[in-house]
Residue frames as qw, qx, qy, qz and C-alpha x, y, z in Angstrom:
[[0.723, -0.101, 0.520, -0.444, 144.92, 98.60, 105.66],
 [0.156, 0.261, -0.897, -0.320, 145.61, 95.16, 104.25],
 [0.793, 0.027, 0.140, -0.592, 142.58, 93.10, 103.35],
 [0.262, -0.226, 0.935, 0.074, 142.80, 89.35, 103.48],
 [0.631, 0.112, -0.449, -0.623, 140.91, 87.36, 100.87],
 [0.473, -0.111, 0.818, -0.307, 139.05, 84.25, 101.87],
 [0.213, 0.002, -0.842, -0.496, 137.32, 81.46, 99.99],
 [0.595, 0.101, 0.400, -0.690, 133.60, 80.81, 99.97],
 [0.103, 0.017, -0.932, -0.347, 132.19, 77.50, 98.76],
 [0.586, 0.144, 0.338, -0.722, 128.50, 76.97, 98.11],
 [0.226, 0.134, 0.936, 0.235, 126.44, 74.14, 96.69],
 [0.463, 0.445, 0.127, -0.756, 123.75, 75.00, 94.19],
 [0.755, 0.324, 0.570, 0.017, 121.93, 73.09, 91.48],
 [0.467, -0.029, 0.515, 0.718, 123.43, 73.23, 87.99],
 [0.179, 0.697, 0.577, 0.386, 120.38, 74.85, 86.39],
 [0.234, -0.945, -0.183, 0.136, 120.46, 77.81, 88.81],
 [0.525, -0.525, 0.306, 0.596, 124.23, 78.16, 88.48],
 [0.436, 0.219, 0.587, 0.646, 124.08, 78.16, 84.67],
 [0.055, 0.840, 0.474, 0.259, 121.23, 80.69, 84.61],
 [0.359, -0.884, -0.024, 0.299, 123.07, 83.00, 87.03],
 [0.557, -0.279, 0.428, 0.655, 126.30, 82.66, 85.06],
 [0.328, 0.502, 0.578, 0.553, 124.47, 83.61, 81.87],
 [0.119, -0.936, -0.323, -0.074, 122.84, 86.61, 83.56],
 [0.478, -0.731, 0.152, 0.463, 126.13, 87.80, 85.03],
 [0.539, 0.020, 0.513, 0.668, 127.85, 87.39, 81.66],
 [0.205, 0.729, 0.508, 0.411, 125.18, 89.55, 80.04],
 [0.250, -0.963, -0.094, 0.022, 126.10, 92.26, 82.58],
 [0.447, 0.735, -0.401, 0.317, 129.82, 91.89, 81.88],
 [0.440, -0.617, 0.553, -0.346, 130.51, 90.02, 85.12],
 [0.493, 0.147, -0.858, -0.009, 131.87, 86.61, 85.91],
 [0.675, -0.486, -0.542, -0.119, 130.28, 84.44, 88.61],
 [0.582, -0.246, -0.419, 0.652, 132.82, 85.43, 91.27],
 [0.082, 0.111, -0.022, 0.990, 132.32, 89.16, 90.65],
 [0.461, -0.425, -0.436, -0.646, 128.54, 88.77, 90.68],
 [0.697, -0.467, -0.529, 0.128, 128.56, 86.94, 94.00],
 [0.444, -0.129, -0.281, 0.841, 131.02, 89.50, 95.45],
 [0.127, -0.296, -0.185, -0.928, 128.72, 92.31, 94.29],
 [0.613, -0.497, -0.495, -0.364, 125.73, 90.65, 95.97],
 [0.692, -0.391, -0.461, 0.394, 127.58, 90.02, 99.24],
 [0.293, 0.060, -0.125, 0.946, 128.96, 93.57, 99.25],
 [0.329, -0.418, -0.274, -0.801, 125.41, 94.92, 98.93],
 [0.706, -0.488, -0.509, -0.065, 124.17, 92.66, 101.74],
 [0.598, -0.233, -0.358, 0.679, 127.00, 93.85, 103.98],
 [0.116, 0.170, 0.022, 0.978, 126.43, 97.52, 103.12],
 [0.444, -0.364, -0.270, -0.773, 122.64, 97.47, 103.49],
 [0.190, -0.146, 0.826, -0.510, 122.45, 94.88, 106.28],
 [0.690, 0.302, 0.451, -0.479, 119.61, 93.20, 104.38],
 [0.554, 0.238, 0.697, 0.388, 118.93, 91.26, 101.20],
 [0.031, -0.372, 0.151, 0.915, 119.07, 93.97, 98.52],
 [0.346, -0.082, -0.590, -0.725, 115.82, 93.00, 96.81],
 [0.677, -0.181, 0.263, -0.663, 112.34, 92.03, 97.93],
 [0.061, 0.095, -0.993, -0.023, 111.99, 88.36, 98.81],
 [0.624, -0.017, -0.025, -0.781, 108.46, 87.29, 97.95],
 [0.012, 0.012, 0.999, -0.050, 106.57, 84.16, 98.82],
 [0.417, -0.368, -0.583, -0.593, 103.00, 83.15, 98.11],
 [0.465, -0.405, -0.710, 0.340, 102.73, 82.47, 101.84],
 [0.188, -0.396, -0.291, 0.850, 102.73, 86.21, 102.44],
 [0.086, -0.267, -0.504, -0.817, 100.28, 87.18, 99.71],
 [0.434, -0.022, 0.331, -0.838, 96.99, 88.63, 100.89],
 [0.449, 0.182, 0.851, -0.202, 94.19, 86.08, 101.22],
 [0.554, 0.665, 0.205, -0.456, 92.21, 87.82, 98.46],
 [0.300, 0.669, -0.581, -0.354, 95.07, 87.45, 96.00],
 [0.184, -0.200, 0.962, 0.005, 95.49, 83.76, 96.80],
 [0.508, 0.402, 0.686, -0.331, 91.75, 83.16, 96.32],
 [0.488, 0.732, -0.088, -0.468, 91.73, 85.09, 93.03],
 [0.158, 0.545, -0.782, -0.258, 94.67, 83.07, 91.70],
 [0.327, 0.024, 0.933, -0.146, 93.00, 79.85, 92.80],
 [0.562, 0.576, 0.419, -0.420, 89.78, 80.83, 90.97],
 [0.393, 0.723, -0.388, -0.415, 91.78, 81.72, 87.85],
 [0.034, -0.366, 0.922, 0.117, 93.58, 78.37, 87.95],
 [0.446, 0.248, 0.820, -0.261, 90.33, 76.45, 88.42],
 [0.543, 0.691, 0.132, -0.458, 88.74, 78.37, 85.50],
 [0.251, 0.650, -0.634, -0.336, 91.78, 77.67, 83.30],
 [0.205, -0.153, 0.967, -0.012, 91.63, 73.96, 84.14],
 [0.476, 0.428, 0.696, -0.324, 87.92, 73.79, 83.41],
 [0.514, 0.788, 0.255, -0.222, 87.68, 76.02, 80.32],
 [0.069, -0.763, 0.485, 0.423, 91.24, 76.44, 79.06],
 [0.744, 0.491, -0.399, -0.215, 92.70, 74.88, 75.95],
 [0.775, -0.386, 0.498, 0.052, 94.40, 71.53, 76.32],
 [0.469, 0.673, -0.528, -0.218, 97.22, 70.21, 74.20],
 [0.997, -0.076, 0.018, 0.004, 98.59, 66.75, 73.64],
 [0.800, 0.039, -0.002, 0.599, 102.15, 67.99, 73.09],
 [0.287, -0.638, 0.012, 0.714, 104.40, 70.96, 73.54],
 [0.228, 0.006, 0.587, 0.777, 104.70, 71.22, 69.75],
 [0.032, -0.638, -0.705, -0.308, 100.91, 71.51, 69.39],
 [0.270, -0.830, -0.329, 0.361, 100.81, 74.24, 72.05],
 [0.355, -0.435, 0.264, 0.784, 103.74, 76.10, 70.50],
 [0.162, 0.253, 0.664, 0.684, 102.13, 76.06, 67.04],
 [0.129, -0.774, -0.613, -0.093, 98.86, 77.34, 68.51],
 [0.328, -0.747, -0.118, 0.567, 100.68, 80.20, 70.27],
 [0.284, -0.221, 0.448, 0.818, 102.52, 81.16, 67.08],
 [0.074, 0.482, 0.732, 0.476, 99.27, 80.99, 65.12],
 [0.186, -0.835, -0.508, 0.101, 97.47, 83.31, 67.55],
 [0.355, -0.553, 0.050, 0.753, 100.22, 85.97, 67.27],
 [0.296, 0.239, 0.571, 0.727, 99.28, 86.65, 63.64]]
């Protein structure tokens, strides 16, 4: 059986592409091989081969808990005037 190759073109933002490329490289794959692997899994399993999660599908209790945590953090959490100040505080608290 002869298999014909075809070309697939996609548009994706540079940040996502670079992050995916880096991840694939760390696994010993190039971008093309990583995408082929993903598409092969989709074809074999007839589904996306990982859970796709969205806050829209979280239970109401979880959403409310996260909202309360965020409100508490905004009201009582530390505030910083710069990233550098925050970073130094984080490093200081690791000691």
